[in-house]
LOMIMAR-940226 format. One record per residue: residue number from 1; residue in one letter; y, x negated, z of N, C-alpha, C in turn. Coordinates in steps of 0.05 Angstrom, whole numbers, m for minus. Each point is the difference from the previous one (the first is absolute). Layout:
BEGIN
@num=NUM&residuo=a&n_north=Y&n_east=X&n_up=Z&ca_north=Y&ca_east=X&ca_up=Z&c_north=Y&c_east=X&c_up=Z;
...
This chain:
BEGIN
@num=1&residuo=m&n_north=978&n_east=153&n_up=m221&ca_north=m20&ca_east=m21&ca_up=m7&c_north=m4&c_east=m19&c_up=23;
@num=2&residuo=e&n_north=22&n_east=m9&n_up=12&ca_north=m2&ca_east=m19&ca_up=22&c_north=m16&c_east=11&c_up=24;
@num=3&residuo=g&n_north=3&n_east=26&n_up=5&ca_north=m15&ca_east=12&ca_up=22&c_north=m29&c_east=m1&c_up=m5;
@num=4&residuo=n&n_north=m9&n_east=5&n_up=m25&ca_north=m28&ca_east=m2&ca_up=m7&c_north=m10&c_east=m28&c_up=2;
@num=5&residuo=d&n_north=16&n_east=m20&n_up=m8&ca_north=m8&ca_east=m28&ca_up=2&c_north=m3&c_east=m7&c_up=29;
@num=6&residuo=l&n_north=19&n_east=9&n_up=17&ca_north=m1&ca_east=m6&ca_up=28&c_north=m25&c_east=11&c_up=13;
@num=7&residuo=r&n_north=m7&n_east=25&n_up=m6&ca_north=m25&ca_east=12&ca_up=10&c_north=m24&c_east=m15&c_up=m10;
@num=8&residuo=r&n_north=m1&n_east=m5&n_up=m26&ca_north=m23&ca_east=m14&ca_up=m12&c_north=m5&c_east=m27&c_up=13;
@num=9&residuo=i&n_north=22&n_east=m16&n_up=3&ca_north=m3&ca_east=m26&ca_up=11&c_north=m8&c_east=1&c_up=30;
@num=10&residuo=y&n_north=10&n_east=20&n_up=14&ca_north=m7&ca_east=4&ca_up=28&c_north=m30&c_east=6&c_up=3;
@num=11&residuo=v&n_north=m10&n_east=18&n_up=m17&ca_north=m28&ca_east=7&ca_up=0&c_north=m17&c_east=m24&c_up=m6;
@num=12&residuo=e&n_north=8&n_east=m15&n_up=m20&ca_north=m15&ca_east=m25&ca_up=m7&c_north=0&c_east=m19&c_up=23;
@num=13&residuo=y&n_north=22&n_east=m3&n_up=14&ca_north=2&ca_east=m18&ca_up=23&c_north=m19&c_east=9&c_up=22;
@num=14&residuo=r&n_north=m1&n_east=26&n_up=5&ca_north=m18&ca_east=11&ca_up=21&c_north=m29&c_east=m5&c_up=m7;
@num=15&residuo=i&n_north=m7&n_east=4&n_up=m26&ca_north=m28&ca_east=m5&ca_up=m9&c_north=m7&c_east=m30&c_up=4;
@num=16&residuo=l&n_north=19&n_east=m17&n_up=m8&ca_north=m5&ca_east=m29&ca_up=4&c_north=m3&c_east=m7&c_up=29;
@num=17&residuo=e&n_north=16&n_east=13&n_up=17&ca_north=m1&ca_east=m5&ca_up=29&c_north=m28&c_east=7&c_up=11;
@num=18&residuo=d&n_north=m10&n_east=23&n_up=m9&ca_north=m27&ca_east=9&ca_up=9&c_north=m21&c_east=m19&c_up=m11;
@num=19&residuo=t&n_north=3&n_east=m9&n_up=m25&ca_north=m19&ca_east=m19&ca_up=m11&c_north=0&c_east=m26&c_up=16;
@num=20&residuo=a&n_north=24&n_east=m9&n_up=7&ca_north=2&ca_east=m25&ca_up=16&c_north=m15&c_east=3&c_up=27;
@num=21&residuo=r&n_north=3&n_east=23&n_up=12&ca_north=m13&ca_east=5&ca_up=26&c_north=m31&c_east=0&c_up=m3;
@num=22&residuo=i&n_north=m9&n_east=12&n_up=m22&ca_north=m29&ca_east=0&ca_up=m5&c_north=m10&c_east=m28&c_up=m5;
@num=23&residuo=l&n_north=14&n_east=m16&n_up=m16&ca_north=m8&ca_east=m27&ca_up=m5&c_north=0&c_east=m17&c_up=25;
@num=24&residuo=q&n_north=20&n_east=4&n_up=18&ca_north=1&ca_east=m15&ca_up=25&c_north=m24&c_east=8&c_up=18;
@num=25&residuo=a&n_north=m7&n_east=25&n_up=0&ca_north=m23&ca_east=9&ca_up=16&c_north=m26&c_east=m13&c_up=m10;
@num=26&residuo=r&n_north=m3&n_east=m1&n_up=m27&ca_north=m24&ca_east=m12&ca_up=m12&c_north=0&c_east=m30&c_up=7;
@num=27&residuo=l&n_north=23&n_east=m13&n_up=m1&ca_north=1&ca_east=m28&ca_up=7&c_north=m9&c_east=m5&c_up=29;
@num=28&residuo=e&n_north=8&n_east=17&n_up=18&ca_north=m8&ca_east=m2&ca_up=28&c_north=m30&c_east=2&c_up=2;
@num=29&residuo=l&n_north=m12&n_east=19&n_up=m14&ca_north=m29&ca_east=4&ca_up=1&c_north=m14&c_east=m25&c_up=m11;
@num=30&residuo=l&n_north=10&n_east=m10&n_up=m22&ca_north=m13&ca_east=m24&ca_up=m12&c_north=3&c_east=m24&c_up=17;
@num=31&residuo=n&n_north=23&n_east=m3&n_up=14&ca_north=4&ca_east=m23&ca_up=18&c_north=m20&c_east=2&c_up=23;
@num=32&residuo=t&n_north=m4&n_east=24&n_up=10&ca_north=m20&ca_east=4&ca_up=22&c_north=m28&c_east=m7&c_up=m10;
@num=33&residuo=a&n_north=m7&n_east=9&n_up=m24&ca_north=m26&ca_east=m7&ca_up=m12&c_north=m3&c_east=m30&c_up=m4;
@num=34&residuo=l&n_north=22&n_east=m12&n_up=m9&ca_north=m1&ca_east=m29&ca_up=m4&c_north=m4&c_east=m15&c_up=26;
@num=35&residuo=n&n_north=13&n_east=8&n_up=21&ca_north=m3&ca_east=m12&ca_up=26&c_north=m29&c_east=3&c_up=10;
@num=36&residuo=d&n_north=m11&n_east=24&n_up=m5&ca_north=m28&ca_east=6&ca_up=8&c_north=m20&c_east=m18&c_up=m14;
@num=37&residuo=v&n_north=4&n_east=m3&n_up=m26&ca_north=m18&ca_east=m17&ca_up=m16&c_north=3&c_east=m29&c_up=8;
@num=38&residuo=m&n_north=24&n_east=m9&n_up=4&ca_north=4&ca_east=m28&ca_up=8&c_north=m12&c_east=m6&c_up=28;
@num=39&residuo=l&n_north=2&n_east=19&n_up=18&ca_north=m12&ca_east=m3&ca_up=27&c_north=m30&c_east=m1&c_up=m2;
@num=40&residuo=a&n_north=m12&n_east=17&n_up=m17&ca_north=m29&ca_east=0&ca_up=m3&c_north=m9&c_east=m26&c_up=m12;
@num=41&residuo=s&n_north=14&n_east=m10&n_up=m20&ca_north=m7&ca_east=m25&ca_up=m13&c_north=2&c_east=m24&c_up=20;
@num=42&residuo=t&n_north=22&n_east=0&n_up=15&ca_north=3&ca_east=m22&ca_up=20&c_north=m21&c_east=2&c_up=21;
@num=43&residuo=t&n_north=m7&n_east=24&n_up=9&ca_north=m21&ca_east=3&ca_up=20&c_north=m27&c_east=m10&c_up=m10;
@num=44&residuo=l&n_north=m6&n_east=7&n_up=m25&ca_north=m26&ca_east=m9&ca_up=m11&c_north=m1&c_east=m30&c_up=m4;
@num=45&residuo=k&n_north=23&n_east=m12&n_up=m8&ca_north=1&ca_east=m29&ca_up=m2&c_north=m4&c_east=m13&c_up=27;
@num=46&residuo=g&n_north=11&n_east=11&n_up=21&ca_north=m4&ca_east=m10&ca_up=27&c_north=m28&c_east=3&c_up=9;
@num=47&residuo=l&n_north=m13&n_east=22&n_up=m6&ca_north=m28&ca_east=4&ca_up=8&c_north=m18&c_east=m19&c_up=m15;
@num=48&residuo=k&n_north=7&n_east=m6&n_up=m24&ca_north=m16&ca_east=m19&ca_up=m16&c_north=m2&c_east=m27&c_up=13;
@num=49&residuo=e&n_north=20&n_east=m7&n_up=15&ca_north=1&ca_east=m26&ca_up=13&c_north=m13&c_east=m1&c_up=28;
@num=50&residuo=v&n_north=m9&n_east=23&n_up=9&ca_north=m13&ca_east=1&ca_up=27&c_north=m27&c_east=m14&c_up=m2;
@num=51&residuo=e&n_north=m4&n_east=m18&n_up=19&ca_north=m26&ca_east=m15&ca_up=1&c_north=m16&c_east=10&c_up=24;
@num=52&residuo=g&n_north=m25&n_east=2&n_up=m3&ca_north=m17&ca_east=8&ca_up=23&c_north=5&c_east=29&c_up=7;
@num=53&residuo=d&n_north=m3&n_east=6&n_up=26&ca_north=6&ca_east=27&ca_up=10&c_north=28&c_east=1&c_up=9;
@num=54&residuo=g&n_north=18&n_east=10&n_up=m17&ca_north=28&ca_east=3&ca_up=7&c_north=4&c_east=26&c_up=15;
@num=55&residuo=e&n_north=24&n_east=4&n_up=10&ca_north=7&ca_east=25&ca_up=14&c_north=24&c_east=13&c_up=m15;
@num=56&residuo=a&n_north=1&n_east=26&n_up=4&ca_north=23&ca_east=15&ca_up=m12&c_north=6&c_east=23&c_up=18;
@num=57&residuo=l&n_north=25&n_east=10&n_up=m2&ca_north=8&ca_east=24&ca_up=14&c_north=0&c_east=22&c_up=m21;
@num=58&residuo=v&n_north=m14&n_east=22&n_up=7&ca_north=m2&ca_east=23&ca_up=m19&c_north=16&c_east=23&c_up=13;
@num=59&residuo=p&n_north=20&n_east=11&n_up=m15&ca_north=15&ca_east=22&ca_up=10&c_north=m18&c_east=25&c_up=3;
@num=60&residuo=v&n_north=3&n_east=14&n_up=22&ca_north=m15&ca_east=25&ca_up=5&c_north=18&c_east=24&c_up=3;
@num=61&residuo=g&n_north=26&n_east=m4&n_up=m4&ca_north=19&ca_east=22&ca_up=2&c_north=16&c_east=m1&c_up=26;
@num=62&residuo=g&n_north=23&n_east=13&n_up=0&ca_north=16&ca_east=1&ca_up=24&c_north=10&c_east=m27&c_up=9;
@num=63&residuo=g&n_north=3&n_east=m19&n_up=m18&ca_north=9&ca_east=m27&ca_up=7&c_north=m21&c_east=m15&c_up=16;
@num=64&residuo=s&n_north=m25&n_east=8&n_up=m2&ca_north=m22&ca_east=m13&ca_up=15&c_north=m18&c_east=m15&c_up=m20;
@num=65&residuo=f&n_north=m13&n_east=m21&n_up=10&ca_north=m18&ca_east=m16&ca_up=m16&c_north=m25&c_east=m6&c_up=16;
@num=66&residuo=i&n_north=m21&n_east=m7&n_up=m15&ca_north=m24&ca_east=m11&ca_up=13&c_north=m6&c_east=m27&c_up=m12;
@num=67&residuo=r&n_north=m11&n_east=m18&n_up=16&ca_north=m7&ca_east=m27&ca_up=m9&c_north=m28&c_east=2&c_up=m12;
@num=68&residuo=v&n_north=m4&n_east=m11&n_up=m24&ca_north=m26&ca_east=0&ca_up=m13&c_north=m7&c_east=m29&c_up=m9;
@num=69&residuo=k&n_north=m26&n_east=m5&n_up=m2&ca_north=m9&ca_east=m25&ca_up=m11&c_north=m6&c_east=3&c_up=m29;
@num=70&residuo=l&n_north=10&n_east=m19&n_up=m16&ca_north=m4&ca_east=1&ca_up=m29&c_north=m25&c_east=m16&c_up=m6;
@num=71&residuo=t&n_north=m21&n_east=14&n_up=m10&ca_north=m24&ca_east=m14&ca_up=m6&c_north=m5&c_east=m3&c_up=m30;
@num=72&residuo=e&n_north=10&n_east=19&n_up=m16&ca_north=m3&ca_east=m2&ca_up=m29&c_north=27&c_east=5&c_up=m12;
@num=73&residuo=v&n_north=12&n_east=m21&n_up=m10&ca_north=27&ca_east=2&ca_up=m12&c_north=0&c_east=m8&c_up=m29;
@num=74&residuo=d&n_north=m22&n_east=4&n_up=m14&ca_north=m1&ca_east=m7&ca_up=m28&c_north=3&c_east=24&c_up=m18;
@num=75&residuo=k&n_north=3&n_east=24&n_up=12&ca_north=3&ca_east=24&ca_up=m16&c_north=21&c_east=18&c_up=12;
@num=76&residuo=a&n_north=12&n_east=16&n_up=m17&ca_north=20&ca_east=20&ca_up=10&c_north=m5&c_east=26&c_up=m14;
@num=77&residuo=i&n_north=6&n_east=22&n_up=13&ca_north=m2&ca_east=26&ca_up=m12&c_north=29&c_east=7&c_up=m9;
@num=78&residuo=v&n_north=3&n_east=3&n_up=m26&ca_north=26&ca_east=3&ca_up=m12&c_north=3&c_east=28&c_up=m13;
@num=79&residuo=g&n_north=23&n_east=13&n_up=6&ca_north=5&ca_east=26&ca_up=m12&c_north=8&c_east=m5&c_up=m29;
@num=80&residuo=v&n_north=m12&n_east=16&n_up=m18&ca_north=5&ca_east=m2&ca_up=m28&c_north=14&c_east=24&c_up=m12;
@num=81&residuo=g&n_north=7&n_east=19&n_up=18&ca_north=14&ca_east=24&ca_up=m9&c_north=m16&c_east=25&c_up=4;
@num=82&residuo=a&n_north=13&n_east=23&n_up=2&ca_north=m12&ca_east=26&ca_up=2&c_north=m19&c_east=1&c_up=24;
@num=83&residuo=g&n_north=6&n_east=m15&n_up=21&ca_north=m17&ca_east=0&ca_up=24&c_north=m26&c_east=m15&c_up=m3;
@num=84&residuo=v&n_north=m3&n_east=m15&n_up=m21&ca_north=m25&ca_east=m15&ca_up=m5&c_north=4&c_east=m29&c_up=9;
@num=85&residuo=c&n_north=m20&n_east=m10&n_up=15&ca_north=1&ca_east=m28&ca_up=9&c_north=m25&c_east=m14&c_up=m11;
@num=86&residuo=i&n_north=3&n_east=m26&n_up=m6&ca_north=m22&ca_east=m16&ca_up=m10&c_north=m1&c_east=m26&c_up=15;
@num=87&residuo=e&n_north=m24&n_east=m9&n_up=6&ca_north=m4&ca_east=m26&ca_up=13&c_north=3&c_east=m22&c_up=m21;
@num=88&residuo=k&n_north=17&n_east=m20&n_up=7&ca_north=4&ca_east=m22&ca_up=m19&c_north=0&c_east=m26&c_up=16;
@num=89&residuo=g&n_north=m5&n_east=m22&n_up=m14&ca_north=3&ca_east=m26&ca_up=13&c_north=29&c_east=m5&c_up=6;
@num=90&residuo=l&n_north=6&n_east=m17&n_up=19&ca_north=28&ca_east=m5&ca_up=8&c_north=16&c_east=m11&c_up=m24;
@num=91&residuo=d&n_north=m11&n_east=m19&n_up=m15&ca_north=15&ca_east=m11&ca_up=m23&c_north=7&c_east=22&c_up=m20;
@num=92&residuo=e&n_north=m19&n_east=18&n_up=m6&ca_north=4&ca_east=21&ca_up=m19&c_north=21&c_east=20&c_up=11;
@num=93&residuo=a&n_north=m2&n_east=6&n_up=26&ca_north=20&ca_east=18&ca_up=12&c_north=28&c_east=m11&c_up=m1;
@num=94&residuo=i&n_north=2&n_east=m26&n_up=7&ca_north=26&ca_east=m13&ca_up=m1&c_north=11&c_east=0&c_up=m28;
@num=95&residuo=h&n_north=m17&n_east=m5&n_up=m20&ca_north=8&ca_east=0&ca_up=m28&c_north=10&c_east=28&c_up=m8;
@num=96&residuo=d&n_north=m14&n_east=21&n_up=9&ca_north=8&ca_east=27&ca_up=m6&c_north=28&c_east=6&c_up=12;
@num=97&residuo=f&n_north=4&n_east=m9&n_up=25&ca_north=25&ca_east=5&ca_up=13&c_north=23&c_east=m15&c_up=m14;
@num=98&residuo=r&n_north=m6&n_east=m24&n_up=m10&ca_north=21&ca_east=m14&ca_up=m16&c_north=7&c_east=16&c_up=m25;
@num=99&residuo=g&n_north=m20&n_east=12&n_up=m13&ca_north=5&ca_east=16&ca_up=m23&c_north=16&c_east=25&c_up=6;
@num=100&residuo=r&n_north=m7&n_east=13&n_up=23&ca_north=16&ca_east=23&ca_up=8&c_north=29&c_east=m8&c_up=7;
@num=101&residuo=q&n_north=3&n_east=m23&n_up=13&ca_north=26&ca_east=m9&ca_up=7&c_north=17&c_east=m4&c_up=m26;
@num=102&residuo=g&n_north=m12&n_east=m13&n_up=m20&ca_north=14&ca_east=m4&ca_up=m25&c_north=8&c_east=27&c_up=m13;
@num=103&residuo=d&n_north=m18&n_east=19&n_up=0&ca_north=5&ca_east=27&ca_up=m11&c_north=24&c_east=13&c_up=14;
@num=104&residuo=i&n_north=m1&n_east=m1&n_up=26&ca_north=21&ca_east=13&ca_up=16&c_north=27&c_east=m15&c_up=m5;
@num=105&residuo=e&n_north=m1&n_east=m26&n_up=m1&ca_north=25&ca_east=m15&ca_up=m4&c_north=12&c_east=7&c_up=m28;
@num=106&residuo=r&n_north=m17&n_east=4&n_up=m20&ca_north=10&ca_east=8&ca_up=m26&c_north=12&c_east=28&c_up=1;
@num=107&residuo=m&n_north=m13&n_east=18&n_up=14&ca_north=11&ca_east=27&ca_up=3&c_north=27&c_east=0&c_up=14;
@num=108&residuo=i&n_north=2&n_east=m17&n_up=21&ca_north=25&ca_east=m2&ca_up=15&c_north=22&c_east=m11&c_up=m19;
@num=109&residuo=a&n_north=m6&n_east=m20&n_up=m15&ca_north=20&ca_east=m11&ca_up=m19&c_north=9&c_east=21&c_up=m20;
@num=110&residuo=s&n_north=m19&n_east=15&n_up=m10&ca_north=7&ca_east=21&ca_up=m19&c_north=18&c_east=22&c_up=13;
@num=111&residuo=l&n_north=m7&n_east=8&n_up=24&ca_north=16&ca_east=20&ca_up=14&c_north=28&c_east=m10&c_up=7;
@num=112&residuo=q&n_north=1&n_east=m26&n_up=7&ca_north=26&ca_east=m12&ca_up=6&c_north=18&c_east=m1&c_up=m25;
@num=113&residuo=e&n_north=m12&n_east=m5&n_up=m22&ca_north=15&ca_east=m1&ca_up=m26&c_north=10&c_east=29&c_up=m6;
@num=114&residuo=q&n_north=m18&n_east=19&n_up=3&ca_north=8&ca_east=28&ca_up=m5&c_north=23&c_east=8&c_up=19;
@num=115&residuo=l&n_north=m3&n_east=m7&n_up=25&ca_north=20&ca_east=7&ca_up=20&c_north=27&c_east=m13&c_up=m7;
@num=116&residuo=s&n_north=m1&n_east=m25&n_up=m9&ca_north=25&ca_east=m13&ca_up=m8&c_north=14&c_east=14&c_up=m23;
@num=117&residuo=k&n_north=m16&n_east=9&n_up=m19&ca_north=11&ca_east=15&ca_up=m23&c_north=12&c_east=26&c_up=9;
@num=118&residuo=v&n_north=m14&n_east=14&n_up=18&ca_north=11&ca_east=25&ca_up=10&c_north=25&c_east=m4&c_up=15;
@num=119&residuo=l&n_north=1&n_east=m20&n_up=17&ca_north=25&ca_east=m6&ca_up=15&c_north=23&c_east=m7&c_up=m18;
@num=120&residuo=n&n_north=m5&n_east=m15&n_up=m21&ca_north=21&ca_east=m6&ca_up=m20&c_north=10&c_east=25&c_up=m14;
@num=121&residuo=e&n_north=m19&n_east=18&n_up=m7&ca_north=8&ca_east=25&ca_up=m12&c_north=17&c_east=17&c_up=19;
@num=122&residuo=m&n_north=m8&n_east=0&n_up=26&ca_north=15&ca_east=14&ca_up=20&c_north=28&c_east=m10&c_up=2;
@num=123&residuo=e&n_north=3&n_east=m27&n_up=m1&ca_north=27&ca_east=m12&ca_up=1&c_north=17&c_east=8&c_up=m24;
@num=124&residuo=e&n_north=m13&n_east=1&n_up=m23&ca_north=15&ca_east=9&ca_up=m24&c_north=9&c_east=29&c_up=3;
@num=125&residuo=r&n_north=m17&n_east=17&n_up=10&ca_north=7&ca_east=28&ca_up=4&c_north=22&c_east=3&c_up=21;
@num=126&residuo=r&n_north=m2&n_east=m16&n_up=21&ca_north=21&ca_east=0&ca_up=21&c_north=27&c_east=m7&c_up=m11;
@num=127&residuo=k&n_north=1&n_east=m21&n_up=m17&ca_north=25&ca_east=m8&ca_up=m12&c_north=11&c_east=22&c_up=m19;
@num=128&residuo=a&n_north=m19&n_east=12&n_up=m15&ca_north=9&ca_east=22&ca_up=m18&c_north=11&c_east=23&c_up=15;
@num=129&residuo=l&n_north=m14&n_east=7&n_up=23&ca_north=10&ca_east=22&ca_up=16&c_north=28&c_east=m6&c_up=12;
@num=130&residuo=a&n_north=3&n_east=m25&n_up=9&ca_north=26&ca_east=m8&ca_up=11&c_north=22&c_east=1&c_up=m21;
@num=131&residuo=a&n_north=m6&n_east=m9&n_up=m25&ca_north=20&ca_east=1&ca_up=m21&c_north=7&c_east=29&c_up=m8;
@num=132&residuo=l&n_north=m20&n_east=17&n_up=m2&ca_north=5&ca_east=28&ca_up=m7&c_north=15&c_east=14&c_up=23;
@num=133&residuo=t&n_north=m7&n_east=m5&n_up=24&ca_north=14&ca_east=12&ca_up=23&c_north=29&c_east=m10&c_up=1;
@num=134&residuo=q&n_north=5&n_east=m25&n_up=m5&ca_north=27&ca_east=m11&ca_up=m1&c_north=16&c_east=13&c_up=m22;
@num=135&residuo=k&n_north=m12&n_east=3&n_up=m23&ca_north=13&ca_east=12&ca_up=m23&c_north=8&c_east=29&c_up=6;
@num=136&residuo=r&n_north=m19&n_east=14&n_up=13&ca_north=5&ca_east=28&ca_up=7&c_north=23&c_east=2&c_up=21;
@num=137&residuo=e&n_north=0&n_east=m18&n_up=19&ca_north=22&ca_east=m1&ca_up=20&c_north=27&c_east=m6&c_up=m13;
@num=138&residuo=d&n_north=m1&n_east=m18&n_up=m19&ca_north=25&ca_east=m7&ca_up=m14&c_north=12&c_east=24&c_up=m15;
@num=139&residuo=v&n_north=m18&n_east=16&n_up=m12&ca_north=9&ca_east=24&ca_up=m14&c_north=12&c_east=20&c_up=19;
@num=140&residuo=v&n_north=m13&n_east=3&n_up=24&ca_north=10&ca_east=19&ca_up=20&c_north=27&c_east=m8&c_up=11;
@num=141&residuo=r&n_north=3&n_east=m26&n_up=4&ca_north=25&ca_east=m11&ca_up=12&c_north=23&c_east=0&c_up=m20;
@num=142&residuo=k&n_north=m6&n_east=m2&n_up=m25&ca_north=21&ca_east=m3&ca_up=m20&c_north=17&c_east=25&c_up=m1;
@num=143&residuo=p&n_north=26&n_east=m3&n_up=4&ca_north=18&ca_east=23&ca_up=0&c_north=1&c_east=12&c_up=m28;
@num=144&residuo=k&n_north=0&n_east=27&n_up=m1&ca_north=1&ca_east=14&ca_up=m25&c_north=29&c_east=1&c_up=m9;
@num=145&residuo=s&n_north=5&n_east=m6&n_up=m26&ca_north=28&ca_east=m1&ca_up=m10&c_north=7&c_east=27&c_up=m11;
């Protein structure tokens, strides 16, 4: 019976370990998305404050930039998903990014909670494995009368 318990708990531990890895990978993706949304929002807020003909550096790839004059900074073209972009006013675009930021932060909080539960379950399985292993070793070491 103990051998079956040991195998079952070990398999559960490995499944939990894989689940933790998946949750951590999702958290990394969400943190990247959050940083992207926050950068876009901050950039749009900065552009909103540009007066007259401002200048900006636009990345063209390979670590290179071109200097451009900003003549119309009251609208932005915002990706809305599935490769679709829509022109919006800066205030509306900033508002949308705030909403996205809130959504991503909620998803991050949910995943962190799930990860915490999985890690706690892993710790419980680790302790159970240690106890069963110790019990098994005690039986092996015990001299037969």
